[in-house]
N, CA, C and O atoms as a Tinker XYZ file with bonds, in Angstrom:
   272  protein
     1  N      1.022000   -1.029000    0.117000    73     2
     2  CA     0.271000   -0.102000    0.177000    64     1     3
     3  C      0.775000    0.992000    0.164000    63     2     4     5
     4  O      0.428000    1.780000   -0.716000    81     3
     5  N      1.789000    1.385000    1.180000    73     3     6
     6  CA     2.331000    2.686000    0.949000    64     5     7
     7  C      3.472000    2.130000    0.275000    63     6     8     9
     8  O      3.703000    3.233000   -0.222000    81     7
     9  N      4.388000    1.420000   -0.188000    73     7    10
    10  CA     5.144000    1.315000   -1.053000    64     9    11
    11  C      4.670000    1.509000   -2.426000    63    10    12    13
    12  O      5.412000    1.953000   -3.302000    81    11
    13  N      3.192000    1.117000   -2.675000    73    11    14
    14  CA     2.982000    1.495000   -4.007000    64    13    15
    15  C      2.676000    3.155000   -4.282000    63    14    16    17
    16  O      2.484000    3.663000   -5.387000    81    15
    17  N      2.683000    3.797000   -3.068000    73    15    18
    18  CA     2.175000    5.314000   -3.236000    64    17    19
    19  C      3.345000    6.031000   -3.038000    63    18    20    21
    20  O      3.326000    7.191000   -3.449000    81    19
    21  N      4.658000    5.511000   -2.354000    73    19    22
    22  CA     5.906000    5.962000   -2.948000    64    21    23
    23  C      6.289000    5.811000   -4.529000    63    22    24    25
    24  O      6.679000    6.760000   -5.209000    81    23
    25  N      6.172000    4.887000   -4.867000    73    23    26
    26  CA     6.702000    4.263000   -6.374000    64    25    27
    27  C      5.746000    5.441000   -7.230000    63    26    28    29
    28  O      6.339000    5.811000   -8.244000    81    27
    29  N      4.683000    5.965000   -7.077000    73    27    30
    30  CA     3.972000    6.395000   -7.896000    64    29    31
    31  C      4.285000    7.821000   -7.746000    63    30    32    33
    32  O      4.217000    8.656000   -8.647000    81    31
    33  N      4.655000    8.039000   -6.452000    73    31    34
    34  CA     5.361000    9.520000   -6.341000    64    33    35
    35  C      6.585000    9.490000   -7.236000    63    34    36    37
    36  O      6.807000   10.247000   -8.181000    81    35
    37  N      7.028000    8.912000   -6.978000    73    35    38
    38  CA     8.291000    8.707000   -7.433000    64    37    39
    39  C      8.558000    8.914000   -8.916000    63    38    40    41
    40  O      9.333000    9.688000   -9.478000    81    39
    41  N      7.633000    7.938000   -9.439000    73    39    42
    42  CA     7.485000    8.238000  -11.597000    64    41    43
    43  C      6.738000    9.430000  -11.801000    63    42    44    45
    44  O      6.770000    9.978000  -12.903000    81    43
    45  N      6.022000    9.925000  -10.793000    73    43    46
    46  CA     5.054000   11.022000  -10.983000    64    45    47
    47  C      6.003000   12.482000  -11.313000    63    46    48    49
    48  O      5.712000   13.345000  -12.141000    81    47
    49  N      7.443000   12.456000  -10.224000    73    47    50
    50  CA     8.286000   13.949000   -9.819000    64    49    51
    51  C      9.359000   13.122000   -9.702000    63    50    52    53
    52  O      9.887000   12.882000   -8.616000    81    51
    53  N      9.812000   12.555000  -10.999000    73    51    54
    54  CA    11.374000   11.639000  -11.359000    64    53    55
    55  C     12.271000   12.515000  -11.468000    63    54    56    57
    56  O     13.212000   12.588000  -10.677000    81    55
    57  N     12.092000   13.353000  -12.529000    73    55    58
    58  CA    12.859000   14.490000  -12.664000    64    57    59
    59  C     13.000000   15.642000  -11.963000    63    58    60    61
    60  O     14.068000   16.230000  -11.795000    81    59
    61  N     11.668000   16.058000  -11.447000    73    59    62
    62  CA    12.481000   17.027000  -10.206000    64    61    63
    63  C     13.202000   16.441000   -9.163000    63    62    64    65
    64  O     13.812000   17.178000   -8.388000    81    63
    65  N     13.225000   15.255000   -9.027000    73    63    66
    66  CA    13.885000   14.778000   -7.717000    64    65    67
    67  C     15.177000   14.571000   -8.047000    63    66    68    69
    68  O     16.091000   14.767000   -7.247000    81    67
    69  N     15.404000   14.029000   -9.632000    73    67    70
    70  CA    17.104000   14.194000  -10.008000    64    69    71
    71  C     17.428000   15.705000  -10.020000    63    70    72    73
    72  O     18.376000   16.189000   -9.401000    81    71
    73  N     16.668000   16.322000  -10.682000    73    71    74
    74  CA    17.319000   17.769000  -10.574000    64    73    75
    75  C     17.626000   18.243000   -9.208000    63    74    76    77
    76  O     18.575000   19.011000   -9.051000    81    75
    77  N     16.815000   17.804000   -8.072000    73    75    78
    78  CA    17.243000   18.366000   -7.043000    64    77    79
    79  C     18.445000   17.532000   -6.409000    63    78    80    81
    80  O     19.338000   17.979000   -5.689000    81    79
    81  N     18.283000   16.341000   -6.801000    73    79    82
    82  CA    19.736000   15.813000   -6.284000    64    81    83
    83  C     21.091000   16.347000   -6.927000    63    82    84    85
    84  O     22.055000   16.634000   -6.217000    81    83
    85  N     21.104000   16.455000   -8.208000    73    83    86
    86  CA    22.064000   17.243000   -8.745000    64    85    87
    87  C     22.816000   18.537000   -8.147000    63    86    88    89
    88  O     23.983000   18.853000   -7.919000    81    87
    89  N     21.266000   19.248000   -7.983000    73    87    90
    90  CA    21.898000   20.480000   -7.357000    64    89    91
    91  C     22.334000   20.724000   -6.263000    63    90    92    93
    92  O     23.113000   21.614000   -5.923000    81    91
    93  N     21.614000   19.565000   -5.390000    73    91    94
    94  CA    22.293000   19.270000   -3.846000    64    93    95
    95  C     23.676000   19.007000   -3.691000    63    94    96    97
    96  O     24.333000   19.408000   -2.730000    81    95
    97  N     24.118000   18.342000   -4.620000    73    95    98
    98  CA    25.403000   18.083000   -5.033000    64    97    99
    99  C     26.298000   18.658000   -5.349000    63    98   100   101
   100  O     27.393000   18.712000   -4.789000    81    99
   101  N     25.813000   19.370000   -6.667000    73    99   102
   102  CA    26.669000   20.647000   -6.887000    64   101   103
   103  C     27.235000   21.503000   -5.578000    63   102   104   105
   104  O     28.407000   21.785000   -5.330000    81   103
   105  N     26.045000   21.828000   -4.822000    73   103   106
   106  CA    26.080000   22.861000   -4.088000    64   105   107
   107  C     27.187000   22.317000   -2.812000    63   106   108   109
   108  O     27.804000   23.209000   -2.231000    81   107
   109  N     27.398000   21.075000   -2.447000    73   107   110
   110  CA    27.659000   20.489000   -1.372000    64   109   111
   111  C     29.507000   20.404000   -2.145000    63   110   112   113
   112  O     30.513000   20.805000   -1.560000    81   111
   113  N     29.474000   19.861000   -3.355000    73   111   114
   114  CA    30.799000   20.007000   -3.823000    64   113   115
   115  C     31.579000   21.315000   -3.931000    63   114   116   117
   116  O     32.759000   21.451000   -3.604000    81   115
   117  N     30.615000   22.456000   -4.531000    73   115   118
   118  CA    30.995000   23.818000   -4.436000    64   117   119
   119  C     31.630000   24.287000   -2.698000    63   118   120   121
   120  O     32.574000   25.028000   -2.422000    81   119
   121  N     30.789000   23.607000   -1.859000    73   119   122
   122  CA    31.130000   24.480000   -0.843000    64   121   123
   123  C     32.677000   23.477000   -0.271000    63   122   124   125
   124  O     33.679000   24.136000    0.009000    81   123
   125  N     32.720000   22.310000   -0.177000    73   123   126
   126  CA    33.656000   21.383000   -0.293000    64   125   127
   127  C     35.167000   22.172000   -0.713000    63   126   128   129
   128  O     36.112000   22.541000   -0.016000    81   127
   129  N     34.879000   22.238000   -2.317000    73   127   130
   130  CA    36.134000   22.821000   -2.693000    64   129   131
   131  C     36.749000   24.432000   -2.313000    63   130   132   133
   132  O     37.925000   24.796000   -2.319000    81   131
   133  N     35.695000   25.116000   -2.036000    73   131   134
   134  CA    35.808000   26.219000   -1.262000    64   133   135
   135  C     36.410000   26.145000   -0.062000    63   134   136   137
   136  O     37.392000   26.821000    0.244000    81   135
   137  N     35.838000   25.303000    0.688000    73   135   138
   138  CA    36.637000   25.176000    2.307000    64   137   139
   139  C     38.204000   24.872000    2.245000    63   138   140   141
   140  O     39.092000   25.420000    2.899000    81   139
   141  N     38.348000   23.576000    1.027000    73   139   142
   142  CA    39.596000   22.957000    1.129000    64   141   143
   143  C     40.577000   24.308000    0.719000    63   142   144   145
   144  O     41.512000   24.638000    1.449000    81   143
   145  N     40.301000   24.913000   -0.321000    73   143   146
   146  CA    41.371000   25.857000   -0.879000    64   145   147
   147  C     41.525000   26.941000    0.228000    63   146   148   149
   148  O     42.634000   27.410000    0.484000    81   147
   149  N     40.119000   27.429000    1.044000    73   147   150
   150  CA    40.449000   28.324000    1.727000    64   149   151
   151  C     41.646000   27.484000    2.815000    63   150   152   153
   152  O     42.732000   27.917000    3.199000    81   151
   153  N     41.189000   26.560000    3.027000    73   151   154
   154  CA    42.286000   26.095000    4.534000    64   153   155
   155  C     43.678000   25.857000    4.316000    63   154   156   157
   156  O     44.601000   25.886000    5.130000    81   155
   157  N     43.687000   25.546000    2.718000    73   155   158
   158  CA    45.133000   25.403000    2.492000    64   157   159
   159  C     45.993000   26.546000    2.214000    63   158   160   161
   160  O     47.184000   26.566000    2.526000    81   159
   161  N     45.253000   27.698000    1.501000    73   159   162
   162  CA    46.017000   29.192000    1.320000    64   161   163
   163  C     46.912000   29.256000    2.378000    63   162   164   165
   164  O     46.623000   29.164000    3.571000    81   163
   165  N     48.235000   29.452000    1.792000    73   163   166
   166  CA    49.215000   30.342000    2.295000    64   165   167
   167  C     49.078000   31.692000    2.666000    63   166   168   169
   168  O     50.149000   32.234000    2.391000    81   167
   169  N     48.515000   32.277000    3.017000    73   167   170
   170  CA    48.289000   33.891000    3.420000    64   169   171
   171  C     48.727000   34.038000    4.943000    63   170   172   173
   172  O     48.509000   33.099000    5.708000    81   171
   173  N     49.186000   34.906000    5.282000    73   171   174
   174  CA    49.483000   35.623000    6.473000    64   173   175
   175  C     48.192000   36.116000    7.129000    63   174   176   177
   176  O     47.385000   36.718000    6.421000    81   175
   177  N     47.894000   35.879000    8.610000    73   175   178
   178  CA    46.633000   36.208000    9.080000    64   177   179
   179  C     47.101000   37.532000    9.251000    63   178   180   181
   180  O     48.293000   37.804000    9.393000    81   179
   181  N     45.950000   38.569000    9.236000    73   179   182
   182  CA    46.066000   40.001000    9.656000    64   181   183
   183  C     45.868000   40.073000   11.269000    63   182   184   185
   184  O     45.068000   39.661000   12.108000    81   183
   185  N     47.118000   40.870000   11.209000    73   183   186
   186  CA    47.014000   40.843000   13.031000    64   185   187
   187  C     46.960000   42.522000   13.100000    63   186   188   189
   188  O     47.526000   43.284000   12.316000    81   187
   189  N     46.027000   42.936000   14.388000    73   187   190
   190  CA    45.680000   44.522000   14.617000    64   189   191
   191  C     46.297000   44.484000   15.797000    63   190   192   193
   192  O     46.063000   43.742000   16.751000    81   191
   193  N     47.366000   45.604000   15.645000    73   191   194
   194  CA    47.909000   46.173000   16.966000    64   193   195
   195  C     47.210000   47.715000   17.435000    63   194   196   197
   196  O     46.992000   48.567000   16.574000    81   195
   197  N     46.895000   47.953000   18.884000    73   195   198
   198  CA    46.365000   49.270000   18.724000    64   197   199
   199  C     47.113000   49.626000   19.951000    63   198   200   201
   200  O     47.244000   48.853000   20.901000    81   199
   201  N     47.795000   51.302000   19.875000    73   199   202
   202  CA    48.343000   51.685000   21.129000    64   201   203
   203  C     48.370000   53.190000   21.073000    63   202   204   205
   204  O     48.777000   53.713000   20.036000    81   203
   205  N     47.994000   53.908000   22.041000    73   203   206
   206  CA    47.938000   55.289000   22.145000    64   205   207
   207  C     46.927000   55.649000   20.755000    63   206   208   209
   208  O     47.495000   56.210000   19.818000    81   207
   209  N     45.863000   55.422000   20.656000    73   207   210
   210  CA    44.780000   55.572000   19.499000    64   209   211
   211  C     45.494000   55.811000   18.316000    63   210   212   213
   212  O     45.349000   56.931000   17.827000    81   211
   213  N     46.351000   54.889000   17.651000    73   211   214
   214  CA    47.273000   54.807000   16.560000    64   213   215
   215  C     46.550000   53.274000   16.199000    63   214   216   217
   216  O     46.251000   52.384000   16.995000    81   215
   217  N     46.410000   53.301000   14.926000    73   215   218
   218  CA    45.902000   51.740000   14.756000    64   217   219
   219  C     47.284000   51.317000   13.697000    63   218   220   221
   220  O     47.789000   52.145000   12.940000    81   219
   221  N     47.651000   50.213000   13.788000    73   219   222
   222  CA    48.849000   49.640000   12.876000    64   221   223
   223  C     48.373000   48.039000   12.488000    63   222   224   225
   224  O     47.911000   47.141000   13.191000    81   223
   225  N     48.678000   48.108000   11.159000    73   223   226
   226  CA    48.112000   46.780000   10.666000    64   225   227
   227  C     49.033000   46.088000   10.438000    63   226   228   229
   228  O     49.954000   46.892000   10.295000    81   227
   229  N     49.593000   44.682000   10.243000    73   227   230
   230  CA    50.784000   44.165000    9.953000    64   229   231
   231  C     50.684000   43.339000    8.563000    63   230   232   233
   232  O     51.459000   42.487000    8.129000    81   231
   233  N     49.620000   43.797000    8.061000    73   231   234
   234  CA    49.391000   43.295000    6.637000    64   233   235
   235  C     49.419000   44.337000    5.380000    63   234   236   237
   236  O     48.424000   44.542000    4.686000    81   235
   237  N     50.680000   44.971000    5.174000    73   235   238
   238  CA    51.258000   45.927000    4.628000    64   237   239
   239  C     49.998000   46.920000    4.379000    63   238   240   241
   240  O     49.593000   47.286000    3.276000    81   239
   241  N     49.473000   47.272000    5.633000    73   239   242
   242  CA    48.608000   48.393000    5.508000    64   241   243
   243  C     48.364000   49.119000    6.781000    63   242   244   245
   244  O     47.858000   48.588000    7.770000    81   243
   245  N     48.693000   50.181000    6.722000    73   243   246
   246  CA    48.724000   51.182000    7.941000    64   245   247
   247  C     47.771000   52.913000    8.151000    63   246   248   249
   248  O     47.755000   54.029000    7.632000    81   247
   249  N     47.433000   52.531000    8.703000    73   247   250
   250  CA    46.003000   53.377000    9.162000    64   249   251
   251  C     46.509000   54.224000   10.403000    63   250   252   253
   252  O     46.452000   53.617000   11.472000    81   251
   253  N     46.986000   55.499000   10.445000    73   251   254
   254  CA    47.519000   55.996000   11.777000    64   253   255
   255  C     46.201000   57.562000   12.000000    63   254   256   257
   256  O     45.482000   58.142000   11.187000    81   255
   257  N     46.398000   57.713000   13.291000    73   255   258
   258  CA    45.764000   58.693000   13.886000    64   257   259
   259  C     44.086000   58.593000   13.685000    63   258   260   261
   260  O     43.346000   59.545000   13.438000    81   259
   261  N     43.712000   57.252000   13.849000    73   259   262
   262  CA    42.240000   56.757000   13.747000    64   261   263
   263  C     41.813000   57.267000   15.275000    63   262   264   265
   264  O     42.559000   57.129000   16.244000    81   263
   265  N     40.567000   57.845000   15.331000    73   263   266
   266  CA    39.732000   57.505000   16.625000    64   265   267
   267  C     38.529000   56.598000   16.348000    63   266   268   269
   268  O     37.974000   56.438000   15.260000    81   267
   269  N     38.272000   56.122000   17.337000    73   267   270
   270  CA    36.847000   55.107000   17.252000    64   269   271
   271  C     35.983000   55.379000   18.044000    63   270   272
   272  O     34.939000   54.727000   18.068000    81   271
């Protein structure tokens, strides 16, 4: 009874189900590749140092006399 309803539903919406599966797999693959490439990039992290209302960023960017 229930199995025949499931089979009829799958037959009626087969292409929609396949399209959903393909899109979901592409989304997961895109996220995984982005995560892996971001994890293994060899960039130096940005370090922010503050002293006496002067802001110095150690990643080749310097902003002086900045008030917050």
